[in-house]
N, C-alpha and C positions, 0 to 999 in steps of 0.2 A: 647667263641662259644657263638652264640647269645643264646638267650632264646628260641628260635624259634627253632633253630638244637638242643640244648638239649633237649625239649619235642620231634619234629620229630625221635632221637633217642630212645626216651621213646616208642614214639608210635609204631616202627617198632620190638621193644622186647614185645610186646604185652599191654604196661601201660600206656591204653587211660586214663590220667586224665585231660586231656587237657593242655592249658598253664601252663608251667610251671613260679607258682612267687615265690617258697621258694626251698631252698634244705640246707637240715641239717645232721650232723653226728649224727645217735643215736645207740643204744644199749652199750654195754659194751665197754672199749677201753682198748686194749690188752697190752702189756708188750711194745710191738712193736711201740704202741703210735698210732696206728690205732682203729678206731671204727669198730664194726661186721657188723653195718647198715648204712645207705645212708636211708634217707626219702626224698622223692619230695612230695612238695606240688603243687598242679596245680587247676586250675578254675574251673573243676568237680569233686576234689577228693585229695586222697592223697595216695603213695605205700612207702612202705620201702620195700628195697631187702637187703641183701649179699651187703659189700659192694666190693666184689672181684667180683660180679656181676653188681655193678654199674658202676665198673671200667671197665669191656670188653664194657657196653651196649653205654658208653661214648667215648669209645677208649683212656681212658688215659695208661699211663706205667706203673701208684702204681696206689694200693690202699692207700697210705699214700698220701694223701693230705687235703688242706684246701678248703674249696667253698668260695669266695665272689662275692657277686650279686651287678651289679649296676641297679639301678631302670631305667624303661623307661622315655627319657626325649622330651620336646619339644624341635625341632630343626628346623631349616630352611631346608628345603631338596631340592635338586635341581634333576630336573626330564627332562632328555634331550627331546627333539621334534624332529623327523624328517623331512627334506624340503618335502613340500607339506602335511603333516599330518593337517587335519584341526583344527583352533584353536577359541576359542571363546576370545575376548580380553575384558575386563572390565574396566571401570575407570568411575572415579564421579566428579562431581565438584557441588561447590551451594545447597549439600544436594541429586544430583541425581545420579543413578547410570547409564551408560550405556553399552551396550554392542554391538559386531561388531561381526561378524563371519568372519572369511578369512581362510588363507591357510599358513602355516609357509611356508616360503621365497618368498612370493608376496608381502610383506610390506617394505616400506621404513622405515628408523629412522633417525631422525635426533639427530645428536652427541652432548655432550655438548661442543663443538667447533663449533656449529651453522653447520657442516658437516652432507648432506645428505647419506645414506649409506644405503646398503642392507646386513643385517648382514648373513656370510656364515651358520653359527650355533646357534638355540635355545634351551632353557630352560626354562623350569618353575620354580620358586622359591616359595615357600610354608609351610608353619607350619605344622608339620608332630610330631606324637610321633614315636620316633624312639625306636625299641627294646633293652631291656637291655644287660647287658652282665654277663655273667657267668663265672668266672678266678677259674680254678682248678691249686693251687699251690701243687707241687706234690716234693715227696723225695723219692728217691730208687725206686729200680727197684726187688729188691728178694720176699723172703717170710717172710720179717719181723721177723726172730728167731736170727739175728745177726751173720750168718755165711755163706760166701762168696761162693757160689758154684762152682765159676770158682777158686775159691784160695783152696776149700778144692778138687778141682778134679786135681790142679794140685801139691800139697804135696802128694795125692795118687800115682800121676806120678813119684813123687820125691823118692816112696819107705816108706809113713810117714805110718802107720795100723793107721784102723779107731779111737782106743781110744787113739793115738795121736794127731791125728786131731782135736779130740771133747775136748780133756784138752787144745788145743792152744788155740780155740775159744770160750771155757767155763770154764776157770780157775775157780780150786776148784770145779769142777764135780767128784763126784763118782759114776763110770758105775759099775751096781750091775747084773749079771745074777738073772733072777726071773722065 
């Protein structure tokens, strides 16, 4: 998603830190490989939330993820212009700049082949800052404790006792009553 989208999702969840400029895992790393929290750094501050809350806010499937940010880049952006929309054309030669006010669709152009034509679609190409992206590469759909919920459920349906199921997923574990 774009950093602007991630910023919007945080704002919707009540965290107004401005546009996100950084995301990093924080807190202790559990045995499942998940960090306990995620820190979002914005232009107006930062907020640290539990990783499970971050997962829900951002709409991710797992709280086991790695984050990669791409920086804003300068790029050529193409903005379409509808026929009839007012435009200002600018050009220059010999150090001077000339502007002409017109409307898209009223002007003719001479193509590279020397033929005069009236374009049916118009666009402005300009340099602009393109919002960066944030990529969440995740793994797993469960709680990260090493036991498949659906697998354990099926074993129970097959008649396994809870002690057998736990021994299956956690070999060498000793169950004790306390």
